[in-house]
N, C-alpha and C positions, 0 to 999 in steps of 0.2 A: 703771324709770329714766326721768328726765324726757326730754321730746322723744321722753324719753322719758321708796329710800332705805331658887334653885338647889338641885338635889338632887345627891347624891354617887354616882358610879359605883363599883361594886365593883372591886377590883384585877384580878380575872379579866377582867371586861368591858373595862376600859381596855387591858389587855394584848392582848386579841383585836382591838380596834379599831385599835391602833397597828400590830399585825402585818399586818392587812389593808391599812392605809394604806401600809405599807412595800412591800408587794407591788405596789400600784398605782403608787407612786413608782418602783419598779424598772422597771415597764413603760413609764412615761413617759420615764425616762432612756435606755432602750434603743431608744425609738422604735417599739415594737411596737404594732400596732393591737389594741384590745380585741376579743375575740371572745366569742360566746355560743352555746350549743347548745340554747337554749330552743326549745320548740315554737311554731310560728306558727299562730294560729287559721285555720281553714279559710276560704278565700275572700279572704284578704288577700295581695296581692302585695308582697313585700319587695324593694326595689331593692338590689342589691349595692353595699356601700360599698368604696371603694378600700382595699386591704390595705396601701398605702404610707403611709397617714395614721396617725400615732401619737398618743399622748396629748399629746405636746408641741405638736401643732397645735391640738387642742381647747383647750389651756391658753392659746393665743395668738389664738384666733379672735375678731376684732372683730365687733360687732353689725351686722347688715344687716336692714332692713325690706324684705322681698321684694315687698310689695304696696302700700306707701305711701311717702311722702317721695321721690318721683321716683327709684326704685331704679336704680342703675347696673347695667350688664350684668356679672354676676359673673365670667363668663369673661374679659372685658376687664380687670377688676381683677386677676385671677390672672395674666394675661399681663404686665400692667404692673408688678406687685410681687413675683411669686413666691409669693403667698399660696396656701395649700392648704385653709383651713377658714374657715367663716363661722358666726357665732352668729345664727340666724334668729329674729326677734322679731315679735310676741309671741303665744303661745297663751293664750287667755282663755276664760272661761265665755261662753255666748251673751248678747248684750245683753238679750234678753227673758227671761233666767233659764234655769236648767237646769244639768245636770252633764255636759256634752259638750264636748270641746275644739273651739275655733274659732280662726281667725287673726283677731286684732283684735276679737273679739266678733261678727263678722259672717259669716265664711266657714268653714263647718263642715269640720273635718279629714276627716271620713268621705267627703265628696263632692269634696274638693279635687283639682284638676288643676294649678292655676297654680303653687303652691309646689312641688308634686311635679315639675313641669317644671324649675324652677330647680335643685332638688336633683339631678335627673338630669343636667343640663348641667354642674354643678360636679363631679359624680362622673365624668362622661365625660372630664374634663380631669385626673383623678387626685386630686381633692380630696374633701372631705366636709363635713358640717354638724353642728352641734349645734342643738337647738331651745331657745329661752328661753321660760319660762312666767312670767307675771306682769307686771312692769313697773309704770309709774306710773299709767297710766289704765285704765279699764274694770273689770269685775268679775272677780276671780280665781276659779279653780276651788276653791281652798281655802276661799273664802268661800261658794260656792254648793253644794259637795258636802258632805254632812253628816258624813262620817267620813274618816279617813285611807285606809281601804280603798276608798271610793268615789272619792276624789281620785286615788288611785293607778291605779284602773281607767280613769279618764278619760285620764290621761297615758299609760297603756299603749297606748291606742288610737293615739296619735300615734307612739309608739315602733314599734309593729307596722306602721303605715301606711307609714312612711318608712324602716324599718330603721335606726333611730337607735342610735348607740353612745355618744351624749353628750347630756346634758340640763342646762340651767341653770335654777335656781329663783331668780328675781329678786323678792325680798321687800321691798316698799316700802310707802309710804303709799298708801291707808289700810289695806291688808291687814295689815301687820306690827304695827299697833296693835290688831288683833283677836286675842285670845289663842286662841280656838277655831280660827280660820283658820290661824294659825301652827302650832298643834298638828297640824292636818290636813296641812299642807304638809310638815312635817318627818317626820311619820309616813308620808306617801305616799312621800317620798324614800327612807326606810329600806326600805319594801316593794319599791320599784323596784330598789334596790341588791341585794336578796335574790333577786328574780325574774329579773334581767338581769345575770348574772355578768360582771364586767369593764366595766360601763357607767361612763362618766366623768360624775361629778356635781359641779356647783359650786353654791354658795349665794352670791348677791349681795345686798348690803343697803346702806343709806345709810352714808355716811362723815361723821364729825365730827372736830374737832380732837382729841377724846378717843379717836379710833379709830372708834367708832360710838356712837350715842345710847342712851337708856334702852331703847327698843324693840328695837334691835339686840342689846343685851346680854341682854334677855329671850329673844330668839331663840336665842342661843348657849346659854343655860341650858336651853331646851327641847330642843335637840339633845343636850345632855349628859344630860338626864333620860331621853331615849329611847335613849341609847347609840348615837347616830348620828354617824358621822364621814364627811363627803363628801371628795372629792379636794381641795377647798379652800373656805374662807370668804373671799369677796372684798368689799371695801368700795369705795364710789364717792365719793372725796374731791373733790366739786365741789358747787355749789349750797349751800354752807354757810360762806361767808366765807373761802374759800381764796384764796391769792395765789401762784400759781406752784408750781414743783416742791418748793421747800423746805417749804412748808406741807403738801404731800401726803406727803412722806417722813416728816415728824414724825407725821402721822396714822397712817401705816403702822407706825411704831415703837410708838406707843401701842396700836394694835390688836394688835400682837404680844404686848404685855404682857397684854391682855385674854384672848387665846387661851391664854397660859401659865397665868393665874390660874384660868380656867374649866376647862381640861382637864388641868391638871397637867403640861403639856409644858415642856421646856426651850426656850431661844430658837431653836435651830436647827430643832427639830421644829415649833415654831409657824410659823416662816417657810416650812417645807416644806408647810404647810397654809394659807398665806396668799396672797391675790391682790389685784389692784387693777383696777378698771374706771374709766377716765378719760373725760373729755369733751374732744374735740379742738376747739380754737378757743375761741369765746365761749360761755360757759355760759348757762343760763336766767337767772341772776341777775347776769350781766355780768362774771363772772370771765373771765380770758383764760389759755389754756394753749397755748403755742407749740410748735414743733418742738424748740426747745432744752429746754423743760420735759419733753417726752416723752423726750428723750435722757437727761436727768438722772434721771428716774424709772426708765427702763430700766436705767441703770447701777446704781441702788439695788436694783432687783428681781433682776438677775442676780448682783450682788455678795452678796446675802443668800440666794440660791438659793430665791427665792419660787416659788410654785406656778402663778401665773396672771398674765397681763398682757394686758388687753383694753381696748377703748374704744367709746364711743358717738359716732359710728357711721360706717360706710363711706358711708352716704348723705350724710353731712356732709363727707366728705373731698374737697372740691372748693372752689375759690376762688369767692367771691361777686363780683358786679359792682355797685358798686365793691367792692374787696377787703374793706373793713371793714363792708360791708352797711349803711352809715349807722348804725353802732352798734347794730344789732339782731341777735338770735339767730335762726338759720334751721334748719329741719330738713333742708335740702338743700344747704347749704354752710357753711363754717366761720367766716366773718366775720373771718378773718385772712389775710394774704398767704401763698400756698402754691402748690406744684405739685400736680397731680392725684395723690391717694392718697399724699401725703407721710407722713401719720400711720399709714397702714396698713403702711408699710415697717417701722415699729418693732415691730409684731407679728411680722413675718417674721423680724426679727433675734432676737426673744425665742424663737421656735421653733427657732432654731439655723441658719437659712438665710441666704443672702446675697441681699438684694433687688437688682434691676437698678439702674442709675444713675438718680438722680432726674430727673424730667421738668421742663421749664421751666413757669413759671406760665401758665395759660391766658390767652388774649387776649380771650376772650368768656365771658360767664356761661353756666351751665347753662340750657338753654331751658326756658321755662314756657309753658303754654297762654295765649293772649291772653284777657283778661277779656271777658265777654259784653257785648253792646250797645255803648254809647259810653263805658263806664267805662274810665278809664286806670289805676285802682288794680288791683293783682294780684287775680285771682279767688280766692275761698275754696277751700281744699283740706281735705278731712276728715282727712287724715293729718298735717297740719302743726300744730305747736304755736304758739299765739298768746299773746302777753303783753299785759298791760294797756297800752292806747294803740295797739296795732297795728290797722291798718285793712285791710279787704278789700272786694271788690265781689261782690255776690251778687244775682241776680234783678233787675238794673237799679238796685240801691241800694248806697250806700256804708255800711259797717257798722264800728263801732269797738268793740274788746274792752275791757271794764272790768277784767278780770283774766285770769289764766292759763286757757286752755281748749284742748281738742283734741277733735275729733269731734262738736261740737255745732253744727249748722247755724245760720247767722245767722237770727234771728227775734226778734220781740218777746216770745215765750213762753219756755218752758223755764226755765233757771236765771236768765235775765235778764242773762247775761254780755254780750250784743250790744246796742249802741245803734244805732238806725237814724239815719243822718246825712242821709237824703234821697236823692233820685234822682241818678243820675250818667250 
């Protein structure tokens, strides 16, 4: 996600998949937490997840970057909104290559303590987390691991490390354009579903006016060919010429038709396997989604008994200063007028809970570190998404981005995305 985009099943396999999906749906409806009796490898400590968190919360968990984009205190978000689950992003392959899970390509899961601390704090308050793998940037494990088995083994390390009961596979550019990588990801998801009974699995991919594009349709066909049915297939109807809630619900209607034609489901069954992942506020391409849009999409999702309702991201669920952020998109605020965590409250409603009364809009902006030296332009941050024309200060110089970038330190080398504007 920005800032984060056929063969025929036998009747017997289709029936088995639908029966399994029905069981999962029953667990979600009753609010029972998924459980598993799988053995844990020796030497791995598995934190206990809260038994009070059911699949309805995993289906409503908004994305949170725990290490980047000025992460808010998760406990404070829970207190302010009533939220019980977060979708932590993103697990990737190491930046230098390899088939081992890392956070953001740089922080190995095996040796992690920072994210583990965030998870423990959330669980101590009666909540839980899902981990999201993939996203828009970096190298995905499906690309770097040679087989579905190897990809699944890498994800299993994260599941065991954190005692995860939910996992989201965010299949976007450029990975979902790679047939072998998508085969590895879907195959890995199927293996994880078999090895971790009751695990909640979502597949998230790009949204278009047609529901999803050519590569998204090929991903659905890959899932069909492998007889894999997750808890939901979710689309991201933003960054594609969308204009508010009406355009998003049209995309959801069209995606429902794609699910029906691919898997042979009726409309209700397709909606029961369909989800949405939105972007709160201003998107990367300048679309705007307000609180009213979220309410309209929520009404559509609950009215059609959809399986998932999430958004990118909690990090952005704060008001900028000025509120419109001078017409720019930020990874740490929404660029629309709002109270703190207004958009997160819609996830709480989807989960079936009542959020506390909304807060008043903040009078000051989220704090950011002062730029180095005498520069007055905001300092470069590795976790922030920059668009063409954005400027940052770094090492005493002013730099201007030529195009979209994230995680590439300003310099005259690399891809050439940064232009040196001189000293500041």
